[in-house]
C-alpha positions in Angstrom: -231.0 -177.9 -31.5 -227.9 -179.9 -31.8 -228.4 -182.1 -35.1 -226.5 -185.0 -33.5 -228.6 -185.1 -30.3 -231.7 -184.8 -32.4 -230.7 -187.6 -34.6 -230.0 -189.9 -31.8 -233.6 -189.1 -30.3 -235.3 -189.6 -33.6 -233.5 -193.0 -34.2 -234.3 -194.1 -30.6 -238.2 -193.1 -31.0 -238.5 -194.8 -34.5 -236.9 -198.0 -33.1 -239.2 -198.4 -30.2 -242.4 -196.5 -31.0 -245.5 -197.9 -32.9 -249.2 -197.0 -33.1 -249.9 -197.4 -29.3 -246.9 -195.2 -28.5 -247.7 -192.6 -31.1 -251.2 -192.3 -29.6 -249.7 -191.7 -26.0 -247.0 -189.1 -27.6 -249.7 -187.2 -29.5 -252.4 -187.1 -26.7 -249.6 -185.6 -24.4 -248.5 -183.1 -27.1 -244.9 -184.8 -27.2 -245.1 -184.7 -31.0 -244.7 -180.9 -30.9 -241.0 -181.4 -30.0 -240.5 -182.9 -33.5 -241.8 -179.9 -35.3 -238.8 -177.7 -34.8 -236.5 -180.4 -36.1 -238.2 -179.9 -39.5 -236.0 -176.8 -39.7 -232.7 -178.8 -38.9 -229.5 -178.0 -40.9 -229.3 -181.9 -41.1 -231.3 -183.6 -43.9 -231.2 -186.7 -42.0 -232.8 -184.9 -38.9 -235.4 -183.3 -41.0 -236.3 -186.6 -42.9 -236.6 -188.7 -39.7 -238.8 -185.9 -38.0 -241.1 -185.8 -41.0 -241.3 -189.6 -41.1 -242.3 -189.8 -37.6 -244.8 -187.0 -37.6 -246.4 -188.6 -40.8 -246.4 -192.1 -39.0 -248.2 -190.5 -36.0 -250.8 -188.7 -38.4 -251.5 -191.9 -40.3 -254.1 -192.7 -37.6 -257.2 -190.8 -38.6 -257.8 -190.1 -35.0 -254.5 -188.2 -34.6 -254.2 -186.8 -38.1 -255.5 -183.5 -37.4 -253.7 -182.9 -34.3 -250.5 -183.6 -35.8 -250.6 -182.5 -39.4 -251.8 -178.8 -39.0 -251.2 -176.4 -41.8 -247.8 -175.6 -40.6 -246.4 -179.1 -40.1 -247.9 -180.0 -43.5 -246.3 -177.0 -45.2 -242.9 -177.6 -43.5 -242.9 -181.4 -44.7 -243.9 -180.3 -48.3 -241.1 -177.6 -48.5 -238.7 -180.0 -47.3 -239.2 -182.7 -49.9 -239.5 -180.3 -52.8 -236.5 -178.6 -51.8 -234.1 -181.7 -52.0 -231.9 -182.1 -55.2 -232.5 -185.1 -57.1 -229.2 -186.5 -55.6 -229.5 -185.5 -52.1 -227.2 -187.4 -49.8 -228.4 -188.9 -46.5 -226.1 -190.6 -44.3 -228.5 -193.2 -43.3 -231.6 -194.7 -45.4 -233.9 -197.1 -43.6 -234.3 -200.0 -46.1 -235.5 -202.5 -43.5 -238.9 -204.3 -44.2 -240.4 -202.5 -41.4 -239.7 -199.3 -43.0 -240.8 -200.2 -46.3 -244.0 -201.7 -44.9 -244.6 -198.2 -43.1 -244.1 -196.4 -46.5 -246.6 -198.7 -48.2 -249.0 -197.8 -45.6 -248.4 -194.0 -46.0 -248.6 -194.3 -49.8 -252.1 -195.5 -49.6 -253.2 -192.7 -47.1 -255.1 -190.9 -49.6 -256.2 -188.2 -47.0 -252.7 -186.7 -46.7 -250.4 -185.3 -49.4 -247.5 -185.0 -46.9 -247.6 -188.8 -46.3 -247.8 -189.6 -49.8 -244.7 -187.4 -50.4 -242.7 -188.9 -47.6 -243.6 -192.2 -48.9 -242.7 -191.4 -52.4 -239.2 -190.0 -51.3 -238.5 -192.8 -48.8 -239.1 -195.4 -51.3 -237.0 -193.7 -54.1 -234.3 -193.6 -51.6 -234.3 -197.3 -51.0 -234.2 -197.7 -54.7 -231.1 -195.6 -55.1 -229.3 -198.4 -53.2 -230.4 -201.3 -55.6 -229.1 -204.2 -53.6 -230.6 -207.7 -54.1 -232.5 -207.3 -50.9 -233.7 -203.9 -51.6 -234.9 -204.7 -54.9 -236.7 -207.9 -53.5 -238.4 -205.5 -51.1 -239.5 -203.0 -53.7 -240.6 -205.7 -56.3 -243.1 -207.4 -53.5 -246.5 -207.2 -54.8 -247.8 -204.8 -52.1 -244.9 -202.4 -52.6 -245.1 -202.3 -56.4 -248.8 -201.6 -56.0 -247.9 -198.7 -53.7 -245.4 -197.3 -55.9 -247.7 -197.7 -59.0 -250.5 -195.8 -57.1 -248.1 -192.9 -56.3 -247.1 -192.7 -59.9 -250.8 -192.1 -60.7 -250.7 -189.0 -58.4 -251.6 -185.5 -59.6 -248.9 -184.1 -57.5 -245.8 -183.5 -59.6 -243.4 -184.4 -56.8 -245.0 -187.8 -55.8 -245.4 -188.7 -59.5 -241.6 -187.9 -60.1 -240.2 -190.0 -57.3 -242.5 -192.9 -58.0 -241.6 -192.8 -61.6 -237.9 -192.6 -61.0 -238.5 -195.8 -58.6 -240.3 -197.6 -61.3 -237.3 -196.9 -63.7 -234.8 -198.4 -61.4 -237.1 -201.6 -61.1 -237.1 -201.7 -64.9 -240.6 -200.8 -65.3 -242.1 -198.2 -67.4 -243.9 -195.3 -65.4 -247.3 -194.3 -66.7 -247.8 -190.9 -68.4 -248.3 -188.1 -66.1 -252.2 -187.4 -66.4 -252.8 -183.7 -65.4 -256.1 -183.7 -67.6 -258.3 -182.6 -64.6 -255.7 -179.9 -63.4 -253.9 -179.1 -66.6 -256.8 -178.8 -69.2 -256.3 -179.4 -72.9 -253.0 -180.5 -74.3 -251.7 -182.0 -71.0 -251.8 -185.6 -72.2 -249.2 -187.6 -73.9 -245.8 -188.9 -72.7 -244.5 -187.3 -69.5 -241.2 -185.7 -69.5 -239.2 -184.2 -66.8 -239.6 -180.9 -68.4 -243.3 -181.3 -68.4 -243.6 -182.3 -64.8 -241.5 -179.2 -63.7 -244.0 -176.9 -65.1 -246.5 -177.6 -62.4 -247.1 -175.3 -59.3 -244.0 -173.4 -60.2 -244.7 -170.8 -57.4 -244.3 -173.8 -54.8 -240.9 -175.0 -56.2 -238.0 -175.1 -53.8 -234.5 -174.2 -54.9 -233.7 -177.7 -56.0 -236.7 -177.8 -58.4 -235.6 -174.4 -59.8 -232.2 -175.9 -60.4 -233.5 -179.0 -62.2 -235.5 -176.5 -64.3 -232.5 -174.7 -65.2 -230.6 -177.8 -65.9 -233.3 -179.2 -68.2 -233.6 -175.8 -70.1 -230.1 -176.1 -71.4 -228.5 -173.6 -68.9 -226.6 -176.3 -67.0 -223.5 -173.9 -66.6 -225.7 -171.6 -64.4 -227.0 -174.2 -62.1 -224.5 -173.1 -59.3 -225.5 -169.4 -59.9 -229.2 -170.2 -59.2 -228.4 -172.5 -56.2 -226.1 -169.9 -54.6 -228.7 -167.2 -55.3 -231.4 -169.2 -53.2 -233.8 -168.8 -56.1 -237.0 -170.7 -55.4 -240.2 -170.8 -57.7 -241.7 -167.4 -56.5 -238.3 -165.7 -56.9 -237.8 -167.2 -60.4 -241.0 -165.9 -61.8 -240.0 -162.4 -60.9 -236.3 -162.2 -62.1 -235.3 -159.5 -64.5 -232.2 -158.7 -66.5 -230.5 -156.9 -63.7 -230.9 -159.9 -61.3 -229.5 -162.3 -63.8 -226.5 -160.1 -64.2 -226.1 -159.8 -60.5 -226.1 -163.6 -60.4 -223.2 -163.9 -62.7 -224.9 -164.5 -66.1 -222.5 -162.3 -68.0 -223.7 -162.7 -71.7 -226.7 -160.6 -72.6 -227.9 -163.2 -75.0 -227.9 -165.9 -72.2 -229.8 -163.5 -69.9 -232.5 -163.0 -72.8 -232.6 -166.6 -73.5 -233.3 -167.5 -69.6 -235.9 -164.6 -69.6 -237.5 -166.0 -72.6 -237.9 -169.3 -70.9 -239.3 -168.0 -67.7 -241.9 -166.1 -69.8 -242.7 -169.5 -71.6 -243.0 -171.1 -68.2 -245.6 -168.4 -67.2 -247.5 -169.0 -70.4 -247.4 -172.7 -69.9 -249.0 -172.3 -66.4 -251.6 -169.9 -67.8 -252.7 -172.1 -70.5 -252.5 -175.5 -68.5 -254.0 -173.9 -65.5 -251.7 -176.1 -63.3 -251.0 -173.3 -60.9 -252.4 -169.8 -60.3 -250.0 -167.1 -59.5 -250.9 -165.2 -56.3 -251.9 -161.6 -57.0 -251.0 -162.0 -60.7 -253.5 -162.4 -63.5 -251.1 -164.3 -65.9 -253.6 -164.5 -68.8 -253.8 -160.6 -68.9 -250.5 -159.7 -67.4 -252.5 -157.4 -65.1 -251.6 -157.4 -61.4 -254.6 -157.6 -59.0 -254.7 -155.6 -55.9 -256.4 -157.5 -53.0 -256.2 -156.3 -49.5 -252.8 -157.1 -48.2 -252.5 -159.4 -45.2 -251.7 -157.9 -41.8 -248.9 -159.6 -39.8 -248.2 -159.5 -36.1 -244.4 -160.1 -36.6 -242.0 -159.7 -39.6 -239.0 -161.9 -39.0 -235.7 -160.3 -40.5 -232.5 -162.5 -40.5 -229.4 -163.4 -42.3 -229.9 -166.4 -44.3 -226.4 -167.7 -44.1 -226.4 -168.0 -40.2 -230.0 -167.4 -38.9 -232.3 -169.2 -41.2 -232.8 -172.2 -38.8 -233.5 -170.1 -35.9 -235.9 -168.0 -38.0 -237.8 -171.0 -39.0 -238.0 -172.2 -35.4 -239.3 -168.7 -34.1 -241.9 -168.7 -36.9 -243.2 -172.1 -35.9 -243.3 -171.4 -32.2 -245.1 -167.9 -32.7 -247.7 -169.4 -35.1 -248.5 -172.1 -32.5 -249.4 -169.1 -30.1 -251.9 -167.9 -32.8 -249.8 -165.1 -34.2 -249.5 -164.2 -38.0 -246.0 -164.3 -38.9 -244.2 -163.2 -42.1 -241.1 -165.2 -43.1 -239.9 -164.7 -46.7 -239.2 -168.2 -47.5 -242.7 -169.3 -46.3 -244.8 -166.2 -46.9 -243.6 -164.5 -50.1 -245.7 -165.2 -53.1 -245.4 -164.0 -56.7 -245.2 -160.4 -57.8 -242.3 -157.8 -57.5 -239.9 -159.1 -55.0 -238.9 -155.8 -53.6 -242.5 -154.4 -53.4 -243.9 -157.6 -52.0 -241.3 -157.7 -49.1 -241.7 -153.8 -48.3 -245.4 -154.1 -48.4 -245.4 -157.2 -46.0 -243.1 -155.2 -43.7 -245.3 -152.1 -43.8 -248.3 -154.2 -42.7 -246.5 -155.7 -39.8 -246.6 -154.5 -36.0 -243.4 -155.9 -35.1 -240.0 -156.8 -36.5 -238.0 -159.6 -34.8 -234.4 -159.3 -35.9 -232.4 -162.5 -35.5 -228.9 -161.4 -34.5 -227.1 -164.6 -35.5 -223.1 -164.8 -36.0 -222.1 -162.0 -38.4 -225.7 -161.0 -39.1 -224.9 -157.3 -39.5 -221.3 -157.4 -40.8 -222.4 -157.1 -44.3 -224.1 -153.8 -43.5 -220.9 -152.1 -42.6 -219.6 -152.5 -46.4 -223.0 -151.9 -48.1 -222.1 -148.6 -49.8 -225.0 -148.8 -52.2 -227.7 -149.6 -49.6 -228.3 -153.0 -51.4 -228.3 -155.3 -48.3 -231.8 -156.6 -47.5 -231.2 -157.0 -43.6 -230.1 -153.3 -43.5 -233.0 -152.1 -45.6 -235.4 -153.9 -43.4 -234.0 -152.4 -40.2 -233.9 -149.0 -41.7 -237.4 -149.4 -43.0 -238.6 -150.4 -39.4 -237.1 -147.4 -38.0 -238.4 -145.0 -40.6 -241.9 -146.2 -40.1 -241.7 -146.7 -36.2 -242.3 -150.2 -36.2 -241.5 -152.1 -32.9 -238.2 -154.0 -33.2 -237.3 -156.9 -30.9 -233.7 -158.3 -31.2 -233.2 -162.1 -30.4 -229.6 -162.4 -29.6 -227.6 -165.6 -30.5 -224.4 -166.3 -28.3 -221.9 -166.0 -31.0 -223.2 -162.5 -32.3 -221.3 -159.2 -31.8 -222.2 -155.8 -33.1 -219.8 -154.7 -35.9 -218.1 -151.2 -35.6 -219.4 -148.6 -37.7 -222.8 -149.5 -38.6 -224.6 -147.1 -41.0 -226.2 -144.3 -39.6 -229.7 -145.4 -40.7 -229.5 -148.5 -38.6 -227.0 -147.6 -35.9 -229.7 -147.4 -33.3 -230.3 -151.1 -33.4 -227.3 -151.6 -31.0 -229.2 -149.7 -28.4 -232.4 -151.7 -28.5 -232.7 -154.4 -25.7 -231.9 -157.8 -26.9 -233.6 -161.2 -25.8 -230.9 -163.8 -25.5 -231.9 -167.1 -27.5 -232.1 -170.0 -25.0 -232.4 -173.6 -26.3 -232.6 -174.9 -22.8 -235.4 -172.6 -21.6 -237.0 -172.1 -25.1 -240.6 -172.1 -24.1 -239.9 -169.3 -21.5 -237.9 -167.4 -23.9 -240.6 -167.5 -26.5 -243.2 -166.4 -23.7 -240.9 -163.4 -22.9 -240.5 -162.7 -26.6 -244.2 -162.4 -27.0 -244.4 -160.1 -24.0 -242.0 -157.6 -25.8 -244.4 -157.6 -29.0 -246.9 -154.8 -29.7 -250.0 -156.8 -29.9 -252.6 -153.9 -29.2 -254.6 -154.7 -32.2 -255.4 -158.2 -31.3 
């Protein structure tokens, strides 16, 4: 999906479409073409796609068809992964857009709509021209922002609170009394809001926590390490050393802060850790979920296609494991191996240079190599999806060398639906 083409299409739709057109698009399932754009590499494309999907779902009659679990999850992950200073090449501060965000902000039935409204109004506030300030200070807009600032959701509260600060108004204290138990009242600080729903944090929220915890010099290391909330909760001393935190005392301080974060969550009850009893420190052992497909990919070149495949296969009723969307708390390596061992198929995304690192992996530390080797060892069906720029490197390690002899399905954006149908036909779904 070419970001520029997607961007132009989204701009065109947003300029000509309104409620009647949205109903036509949804009833004819054209809104499904917007879903893959939520995985675009362009934040502008992702924002515009999310706004259009939210606008379509604002009609209660269309909401359930548009805002299914996958779409809702993708939108919430997108907004929560943004850095506080994320740059967009275009921000719509027209009165019509602000009017639409006000309507979304009061859509009490949908957290994705409120999150997009809070984000969009904050982006307008970050360009405080006289016209923009006048729009934000309108009675209806100010009422909507104030309502978002009363949200129990940390992201909505934070964006709305920052918008109120731009407007020279004091935001209310964050009230997590219903969710946070005793001791959660009082003045709201950035450190306090960031302790909510840690497992759902994106990488930018982790970086904000690192910055606020007086470890500013390591923000880049956490960002480059792709550390999200689930991974943060399971970091150990060796992980931090591998990320470049050289001083043992610094690693110890960071681990102490992570432990304090867990304790805060346990005391406040703001979020429960999946498969982990925080109060006792004893891991629970529920029955592990079975997956039809485990998607293995190289993050640097294959993450967009991996997300697209996950969305498309889930629309066909399959249970899909993708680490950034499916991995909860618990030991990272064991969780990943456990999910792989409970999968009937592995789809290997062969994007550009996807296997190059395997050829220099002398200590068997590369996760793509580990996943392929595990699948071969346990006789899990492997299906390769081949991107045009991929080439098999020379001297693949012996434990994964057979991957070059497995038939590969070429990726096709032009005939995408047909490609997905053919991909499904290659899967072992005998258990379904």
